[in-house]
C-alpha positions in Angstrom: 80.6 -127.3 13.9 82.0 -127.8 10.3 80.3 -128.6 7.5 81.0 -130.6 4.6 83.0 -128.2 2.4 85.2 -127.9 5.6 84.0 -124.5 6.2 82.5 -123.1 10.0 79.0 -123.4 9.9 77.2 -120.4 11.3 77.6 -120.0 15.0 74.2 -120.3 17.6 74.8 -116.3 18.0 75.0 -115.7 13.8 71.4 -118.3 13.8 70.0 -116.5 16.6 70.5 -112.9 14.8 68.1 -112.0 11.6 65.2 -113.0 9.5 64.7 -116.9 9.2 67.9 -117.5 6.5 71.1 -118.2 6.5 73.7 -116.5 4.7 74.0 -119.3 1.9 70.7 -118.5 1.0 69.8 -115.5 -1.1 66.4 -113.4 0.2 63.2 -114.9 -0.6 61.4 -113.2 -3.2 58.5 -111.2 -2.5 55.8 -113.7 -4.2 52.9 -113.8 -6.1 50.2 -115.7 -8.5 53.2 -115.8 -11.0 55.4 -117.8 -8.6 52.5 -120.0 -7.5 52.1 -120.8 -11.5 55.7 -121.0 -12.3 55.9 -124.0 -9.6 52.7 -125.7 -10.9 54.5 -125.8 -14.3 57.5 -127.8 -13.3 57.4 -131.2 -13.4 58.7 -132.1 -10.0 57.2 -130.0 -7.4 53.7 -131.0 -9.2 54.2 -134.7 -9.3 55.4 -133.8 -5.0 52.3 -131.7 -4.9 50.0 -134.5 -6.7 51.6 -137.1 -4.3 50.8 -135.3 -1.1 47.4 -134.2 -2.7 45.8 -137.4 -2.7 47.2 -138.6 0.5 45.6 -135.5 2.2 42.3 -136.5 -0.2 42.1 -139.9 1.5 43.5 -139.2 5.0 40.3 -137.2 5.3 38.0 -139.6 3.7 39.1 -142.2 5.9 39.2 -140.1 9.3 35.5 -138.7 9.0 34.3 -142.5 7.7 36.2 -144.1 10.8 35.2 -141.7 13.5 31.8 -142.4 12.3 31.9 -146.1 12.0 33.9 -146.3 15.3 31.4 -144.1 17.7 28.5 -146.2 16.2 29.9 -149.1 16.9 31.2 -148.3 20.5 29.7 -145.3 21.5 32.8 -144.2 22.8 33.9 -140.4 22.6 37.4 -141.7 23.6 37.7 -144.5 21.1 37.2 -141.9 18.2 39.6 -139.6 19.7 42.2 -142.7 19.8 41.9 -143.8 16.1 43.3 -140.3 15.4 45.7 -140.3 18.1 46.8 -143.6 16.6 47.7 -141.9 13.3 50.1 -139.5 15.0 52.0 -142.0 17.2 54.7 -142.9 14.4 55.6 -139.3 14.5 56.2 -139.3 18.2 58.2 -142.6 17.8 59.5 -142.6 14.4 59.8 -138.9 13.4 63.5 -138.3 14.3 64.4 -142.2 12.9 62.7 -141.4 9.9 64.6 -138.1 9.5 68.0 -139.7 10.3 67.5 -142.3 7.8 66.3 -139.8 5.0 69.9 -138.8 5.2 70.9 -142.1 3.6 68.2 -143.4 1.9 67.4 -142.3 -1.5 64.1 -140.1 -1.0 62.4 -141.4 -4.2 62.6 -145.0 -3.1 61.1 -143.8 0.2 58.1 -142.2 -0.8 57.3 -145.0 -3.4 57.5 -147.5 -0.3 55.1 -145.1 1.8 52.6 -144.2 -1.1 52.6 -148.1 -1.8 51.9 -149.2 2.1 49.0 -146.7 1.9 47.6 -148.3 -1.0 47.8 -152.1 0.1 46.2 -150.5 3.5 43.2 -149.3 1.8 42.8 -152.7 -0.4 43.0 -154.7 3.1 40.4 -152.7 4.3 37.9 -152.2 2.1 38.2 -155.8 1.7 37.6 -156.9 5.4 34.3 -154.3 5.2 33.0 -155.8 2.0 33.0 -159.3 3.7 31.4 -158.2 6.9 34.7 -159.0 8.6 36.0 -155.0 9.7 36.5 -154.9 13.4 37.3 -151.8 15.4 40.9 -153.5 16.2 41.4 -153.6 12.6 40.5 -149.7 11.7 42.8 -149.0 14.8 46.2 -151.0 13.4 45.1 -149.6 9.9 45.3 -145.8 11.2 48.9 -147.2 13.1 50.5 -147.9 9.9 49.1 -144.7 8.2 50.3 -142.8 10.6 54.2 -144.6 9.5 53.2 -142.5 6.0 52.6 -139.1 8.1 55.7 -139.5 9.9 57.5 -139.4 7.1 55.6 -136.8 5.3 58.3 -133.8 6.4 61.5 -135.6 6.1 60.6 -136.7 3.1 58.7 -135.7 0.7 58.5 -131.9 2.1 62.1 -131.9 1.9 62.1 -133.2 -1.5 60.1 -129.9 -2.6 62.4 -127.6 -0.4 65.4 -129.4 -2.6 63.3 -128.7 -6.1 62.4 -125.3 -5.3 65.1 -123.8 -3.0 64.9 -121.5 -0.5 63.6 -118.7 -2.3 60.5 -120.4 -3.4 59.9 -122.8 -0.2 57.0 -120.5 1.2 54.9 -120.3 -2.2 55.5 -123.8 -2.4 54.3 -124.5 1.4 51.2 -122.4 0.5 50.3 -124.4 -2.5 51.5 -127.6 -0.6 48.8 -126.6 2.5 46.0 -124.9 0.1 46.0 -128.6 -1.5 45.6 -130.3 2.5 42.9 -127.6 3.4 41.3 -128.5 -0.3 41.1 -132.1 0.9 39.7 -130.8 4.0 36.8 -129.2 2.1 36.2 -132.3 0.3 37.6 -135.1 1.9 34.7 -135.4 5.1 31.9 -134.1 3.0 32.9 -137.5 0.4 33.5 -139.8 3.6 30.3 -138.9 4.9 28.5 -139.2 2.0 30.2 -142.4 0.8 29.7 -143.5 4.5 25.8 -142.8 4.2 25.2 -144.8 0.9 27.2 -147.6 1.0 29.2 -147.8 4.3 33.0 -147.3 5.2 33.8 -150.1 2.4 33.2 -147.0 -0.2 35.8 -144.5 1.8 38.5 -147.0 1.4 37.9 -148.1 -1.7 37.9 -145.0 -3.1 41.2 -144.1 -1.0 42.4 -147.3 -2.5 41.9 -145.6 -6.1 43.0 -142.4 -5.6 46.3 -143.7 -4.3 47.1 -145.3 -7.7 47.1 -141.8 -9.0 49.6 -141.3 -6.2 52.1 -144.0 -7.4 51.9 -142.9 -10.6 53.4 -139.7 -10.0 55.8 -140.6 -7.6 56.9 -143.1 -9.9 57.7 -140.7 -12.4 59.5 -138.5 -10.2 63.6 -137.9 -10.9 66.0 -140.2 -8.8 68.0 -138.0 -6.3 71.1 -136.8 -8.4 73.9 -137.1 -5.7 74.0 -139.3 -2.5 70.9 -138.3 -0.1 73.0 -138.0 3.2 73.7 -134.2 3.8 76.8 -132.4 3.5 77.7 -132.2 7.2 76.6 -136.0 7.8 79.3 -138.2 9.5 80.7 -140.9 6.9 80.4 -144.8 7.1 81.4 -145.7 9.9 80.5 -142.5 12.0 77.9 -141.4 13.5 74.6 -144.0 13.4 71.4 -143.0 14.0 70.9 -142.2 17.2 74.2 -140.2 17.2 72.6 -138.1 14.1 69.6 -137.8 15.8 71.3 -136.0 18.9 72.9 -133.7 16.9 69.7 -132.4 15.2 68.4 -132.2 19.0 71.4 -130.2 19.6 71.0 -127.9 16.7 67.8 -127.1 18.0 68.8 -126.4 21.5 71.0 -123.7 20.1 69.0 -121.6 18.1 66.0 -120.0 19.6 63.9 -119.6 16.3 63.9 -123.4 16.1 63.0 -123.4 19.5 60.5 -121.2 19.1 59.1 -122.8 16.2 58.7 -126.1 17.6 57.3 -125.1 21.0 54.4 -123.5 18.3 53.9 -126.9 16.9 53.7 -128.8 20.6 51.0 -126.2 21.8 48.9 -126.5 18.6 49.0 -130.4 18.2 48.6 -131.0 22.2 46.0 -128.3 23.3 44.1 -127.3 19.8 43.9 -129.8 16.7 42.6 -132.7 18.9 39.0 -131.3 19.1 38.7 -132.4 15.6 38.7 -135.6 16.6 35.0 -134.6 18.7 33.4 -133.2 15.3 31.6 -136.4 14.9 30.8 -137.0 18.2 29.4 -133.1 18.5 27.7 -133.6 15.2 25.8 -136.7 16.4 24.7 -135.7 20.3 24.7 -132.4 20.4 23.5 -130.6 17.1 21.5 -134.0 15.4 23.6 -134.4 12.5 23.5 -137.8 10.5 26.8 -139.1 8.7 26.6 -136.9 5.4 25.7 -134.0 8.0 28.7 -134.9 9.9 30.7 -134.7 7.1 29.6 -131.3 5.3 30.3 -130.0 8.8 34.1 -131.2 9.1 34.7 -129.8 6.0 33.9 -126.4 7.0 37.3 -126.2 8.6 38.8 -127.0 4.9 36.6 -124.4 3.3 38.4 -121.9 5.7 41.8 -123.3 5.4 41.4 -123.3 1.9 40.6 -119.8 1.3 43.9 -118.5 4.1 46.1 -120.9 2.0 45.2 -119.0 -1.0 45.8 -115.7 0.3 48.8 -116.7 2.1 50.0 -117.6 -1.6 49.3 -114.7 -3.3 49.9 -112.2 -0.2 52.6 -113.9 1.9 55.4 -111.8 2.5 58.7 -113.4 4.4 58.6 -110.6 6.8 55.2 -111.6 8.2 56.0 -115.3 8.2 55.8 -115.4 12.4 52.7 -113.3 12.6 51.0 -115.5 10.3 52.5 -118.5 12.5 51.7 -117.2 15.8 48.4 -115.7 15.0 46.8 -118.7 13.0 47.9 -120.7 16.0 45.8 -117.9 18.5 42.6 -117.9 16.0 42.2 -121.7 16.1 42.1 -122.1 19.9 39.6 -118.9 19.8 37.2 -120.6 17.3 37.9 -124.1 18.6 36.1 -122.5 21.5 33.6 -121.0 20.1 32.8 -124.3 18.0 32.5 -126.2 21.6 29.8 -123.4 22.3 27.6 -122.9 19.0 23.8 -123.7 20.0 23.1 -125.0 16.3 25.0 -126.4 12.9 25.4 -123.1 11.4 27.1 -121.4 14.5 29.6 -124.4 14.4 30.3 -124.1 10.8 30.8 -120.7 11.0 33.6 -121.4 13.9 35.1 -124.1 11.8 35.4 -122.0 9.0 37.1 -119.5 11.4 39.8 -122.5 12.4 40.3 -123.3 9.1 41.4 -119.8 8.4 43.7 -119.9 11.3 45.2 -123.1 10.8 46.4 -122.2 7.0 48.5 -119.5 8.8 49.9 -122.3 11.2 50.5 -125.1 8.8 51.8 -123.2 5.8 54.4 -121.4 7.9 55.3 -124.7 10.1 57.6 -126.2 7.7 58.3 -123.0 5.7 60.0 -121.8 8.9 61.9 -124.6 10.1 63.0 -125.3 6.5 64.4 -121.8 6.3 66.0 -122.1 10.1 67.6 -125.1 9.8 71.2 -125.0 8.5 71.2 -127.2 5.0 73.3 -130.1 6.2 70.8 -130.5 9.0 67.3 -130.4 7.6 66.6 -134.0 7.5 66.8 -134.0 11.2 65.4 -131.4 12.1 62.4 -131.9 9.8 62.2 -135.5 11.7 62.0 -133.7 15.1 59.2 -131.4 13.6 57.2 -134.5 13.0 57.9 -135.6 16.7 56.9 -132.4 17.8 53.5 -132.8 15.5 53.4 -136.6 17.1 53.3 -135.0 20.5 49.4 -134.6 19.7 48.8 -138.1 20.7 49.2 -137.0 24.4 46.2 -134.5 23.5 43.9 -136.6 22.0 44.4 -139.2 24.9 43.7 -136.1 27.4 41.0 -134.8 25.3 39.3 -138.2 25.0 39.4 -139.1 29.0 38.3 -135.6 29.2 35.6 -135.9 26.9 34.5 -139.2 28.9 34.5 -137.6 31.9 32.8 -133.7 31.4 30.9 -134.4 27.8 33.1 -133.4 24.4 32.0 -129.7 24.6 33.6 -129.4 27.7 36.5 -130.6 27.5 37.3 -128.9 24.2 36.8 -125.7 26.1 38.8 -126.7 28.6 41.9 -128.0 26.1 41.3 -124.8 24.2 42.1 -122.7 27.4 44.8 -124.8 28.3 46.2 -123.6 25.0 46.2 -120.2 25.6 48.1 -120.5 29.0 50.9 -122.6 27.3 51.1 -119.8 24.6 51.5 -116.9 27.3 54.1 -119.2 28.8 56.7 -119.6 25.8 55.9 -116.4 24.6 60.0 -115.4 25.1 60.7 -118.5 22.6 58.3 -117.7 19.7 59.3 -114.3 20.0 62.7 -114.7 18.6 61.3 -117.0 15.4 
């Protein structure tokens, strides 16, 4: 394999050896608070971070409001799980395609389209809710369309972050980005629950529309790409098409055991772990007897733990520990979701969610960081697109958990999927040890 400069790309053996970095990249610095402050002082990173922060907040506001709305309209735990599943379905269907397209299309333009589409969806849903015409099927369509923007986050916005800060500071940048996501999980569900209790679901969608205006303003001020967006090693015009470039990305992953290990953990987390969040409104209402704002507060405990974990990683994370944070975070998450399902009261359930957040901080912060550092530079858009596909496998988990919850109840279903997650981790140990 030859890169765009005519130099031989690292072989599979070279990529499989040593820490997660390439020969053309400097060793990541030891990090710390100064690194975080310097990143936030840079306009390009700060604007990308702002766009992500707004999208994260809106996502969690709408997810908790949608969960309560659908469960009160239908009484179906399965349909509640399906709303979140529809948000991640585009990752599995379109993640690799978006990654390949991101090499050819100017990425600032792609990001603007993503923010604009989310803004329009929030406005339309707010109007439907205000006029009393909002139906569950319309909410489902909106969730799927929002999911297309979510699928573009890794191969577009987070790739732009990596290009803006460089490999040396990618870990710190992802810690800050994950911190914003986790802060949104702290405040978003609470806001969603309070708005739903006060004015109904239209309040959640209206606030989402207003916040998207902030993201749009930040995206408009981003610098356009200074070079053609195609990767250095991409085929020239008339060469490989989208499917061919996707195939090359898959081949790169298959040849690198580190990438196989990283993506294996991603699949396990998203199939057996993350879907349990769709059951928080169900357990909060049926098992713990909480109202809408109480459910929002309960769900925010996950975000509180994740925010604390992300802040700690921003300050103290070291590259030699990235794999440990990634794997240990997944293990803690699996254990604590089981504890949440078995908790007899809201206090213990909240404590368990606090610890799931700590676990997710390690997983979410290191996921894109490890992929960015392990993938060859010319293949990053495609491999990050494949990361979105792996996240999209979560739809299997949401469908399975929803069906299982209908059959045996939400608590027993969560415990079952958590135990299956531990089994999957044990079975894939030989791959993730290579990270």
